[in-house]
N, C-alpha and C positions, 0 to 999 in steps of 0.2 A: 596459453590463450588459443583457443581453437581458431583456425582460419574457415572462414566461409564465402561462399561465391558471391562476387558483387560485379557491378557494372559501372563506368564512367563515361562520361560525355563531355567534351569541350565546349564551353559557350564562346563563340565567336562573333566578331563585329565585321559583318559584309556589306559594306557601302553600295555595291553593285551587283547584285546575285548572277548577273549574266557572266561576270567574269571569273566566278567561282574563287575569289581572294577573300581571304578574311584573318584577323589576326585574333589570338587567344586572350579572352580578357575575364573568362571565369571556367570554374569545372564544377559538375554536379556528379556526387557518388550514389548510387542505390542499391540497397541490400534486398533482395527479393524474398528472402527468409525472414527478415526483421520487418518488411513491408514499410520502409523507411528509406529518405534519402537526405543528402545534406549538399547544400550550395553554397558557393564562394566566388564572390563576383569582386574584381579589383575596382578599388573606388577611384584611383586615378586613371586618367586617358591618356598618359602618356605614351603607351604602347600605340593607341590609335593614332594620335599625333603623328607619331615616327615614321608609321607606314602609310597613312593616308592623308597626312595635313590637318590644318584647321577644319573643324566640323559645326554642326549647330549643337555646341554643347548641352545646352537645356534638353534639346530633343535624345540626344544620346543617353543623358542621364536618366531620362524618363523611361525609355527604352530597357535600360539596364533594371531601373527600380521594377519596372514592370514584369519582366521574366523572372525576377527574382523571388516576387510576391507570388507569381503563378505557380513556380515551383514548389514554393514552401507550402503552399496550400494542396498540392497534389496529393493524391492516395492511390498510387499505383499499385495495382494487386500483382503484376508481372513485369518481367521485362518489355513484353509484347505491347503493354499499354504505354511503357515509355516510349517505346520505338515509333507508337503511333501518333503520341502528343509531337514528338520531333517531328516527324514527316508533315504536319501540318503547318509547322512555320514557315511564315512567307515574309517577313521583313527583314530589317538590317541585323538584327540578332538571330543566328542562328548556332544550332547544335548539331555536333558530329553524331555518327551512329555509335550506340552502346558499345564499349569494349569490356570483357570481361577481365577481371583481376581478383586477387585474395585480398579479402577483407580481414583486420584484427577488429579496428575500432573506426567507426564511421568518422567521427569528430577529427581524430588524429591523421586518419589517412587521406580524407578530404584536403586538410591542410597542408599535407606533404605532396599532394598531386598538384594543388595550386602552386606551391613553391617550387616544383619540377618542371611543370607544362605551361606556366602561364609567367612566373617568375618573380622574384623577389625585389623587385627594381626599388620600390619604397625604403626597404631594409638597407639594401645596398647604399643608395641615396643618402639616407641618414647617417650611416657609417663614414661616407665619404665626406660629410659635411662636418662631422665630429673630429674625423682625422685632421681637416683642414682647419679647423677653429685651434686644434691642438697645435698644430705647426706653426699657426701664427702667434699664439701665444710664446712658443718657444724661440720663434725668430726676432720678437718684440722683447725678449729677455725678461718675461713675466710669470711665466710658468711656474715658477717656484712660489709665486706672491699670492696664488690662488688656492682654494680649497678644492681637492679633488672628490667627486662623486657624491653630491649631496642630495639625500633624500628626505622631503619633509610632507608630513601629514596634513591634508585638508580636512579637516573633520566635518565640515558643513556639507561637503558632497562625498563624502565617505570614501576618499580615495587618496593616495599619495603620488606626488611626483618627485622624479629623479633627474637631476641635471648634473651635466659632466663636471662643472666648476661653480665657484661661488666666491665671492670676495667682499669686505666689510668696507664701507664709506659713509658710516652715519647709520645705514640701514644694510642689513646682508642680501647682498645682490645674487640672486640665482640665474646663472647664464644656461639659457634654454636655444640652441640653435633649430632653427624651423625652415624647412625648404618648401616655400612657395612657388607651385607650378601654375601655368597659364589656365587651368580650368577654374572660371568662377566658382563653382560649389566649393572646390578644395580651398580656394582662397577664403571665401565664406567661413567656412567651417573650422579652419586653423586659426584664422582671428578671433572667431567667436570662443573658441577655447581657450587661446591665450588670454583673451580679457577677461573672462570669469575667474581664469587661476588667478591672474593677476590682481585683480580687484579684492579676492578673498586673502590672498597672501599678503597684501599692502595692508589690509582693516585689521589684522588679528597677529599680535607678536608671537613669535616663536619661543617656548619656555627657554631654549637654549642660545637660540640665534638672534634673539631678540625682534626688531622691526625688519620686516623684510621688503624687499622689492623684486620683481619678476622683470629679467633682462632678456628681450628677444633679440637673438642674432639672425636677421633674416637673410637666406640665400634665395634671391628672386629669379625665377627662369627670365631669359633674355625676351620671352614673348610677352610677359606678364606688363601690361600698359601701365603708364605713370598713374591713371586714374585709379587703379586698383592699389598701387603702391601707397598713393594718397590715402586709400581709405583704410588699408592696414596701419597706417601710420596715425592718424587721427583716431581711430577706433581704440588702439592700443594705448595712446596718450590720454584718452579719456578715461580710461581705465587704470591710470597709474602703472603701466608699463613702459619701461626704456626700450626703444628700438634702434638697432644699429643694424647697419648692411654688411654683409660680406664683402661688397665693394669696397668699402670705407671703414677699415676696423681701427684705424689710427686714435680716433676719440675714444674708444671703448680700452684701448691699450695704456692711452694716457692716464686716463681716469684710475685703472686699476695700480698704475706706478705711483700716481699721486697720493691715492689713498693707503697703499703700503708705506710710502715715506712718511705721511702724516700719522698712521698707527705705530710706526717704530718710535717716531719723536715722542707721541704721547706715553709709550712704554718707559722710554728714557728719562723723560720728566718725573714720572710715577715713582721710579726707582731712586732718583736723586732727591726728591723731596722739594717743596718750595724754596724759590731763590731767598738771598738775603740772610 
């Protein structure tokens, strides 16, 4: 594949322009030869919160959406036009001056830039909570009582979900660890997604696993308010989704243990046959 010259610009959140301080929240990659650009902006506001504390998150999310939509609609004919667009920005979302780089594929390269220059905090956090769940299962002595890496197709929405663990307790339970940050938009989005998936899984038996239930193991950021936690709990419960918290995994471990014991007892009885 031939290299061609491209230009990238970092998208930054700058709450006080007079201080010239900002945090990277996205990246734009532009190819003058192809007259195309690609933009990736982080959905999470964790980096903003880490550096600048709590903000008006509705305002921040609107500003992020606005620049993303603006950039996607731009048709820069040259890097000079891109520079002119950047120079006119005067709100909390700023862009750095374009810097040259070799481009192979816009889609792949912009994602790599985002990972390196903005950060893979969401992926890393998902790996951390997955690892914590695994260690909790080991500590409780139930890791060998669960099925590993379960993938289920949801035909209604033409997608599949994969969860790290599952177990049987009358229904096949798909254990899905979910990180809930303090950003209300993220909480709403993740809750809605889990609720829809859970309802669909509950209503349609799997040809091999039988009747199913989604089990969300939630890791709530310490800044998530109680009202938001109650919203998550109520919404998921109304959609037939079981909810456990990383703060108290004891009930989940007990259910896995008791379900495994009951399943073993049923297997023994089926092999021995009826009494008498």
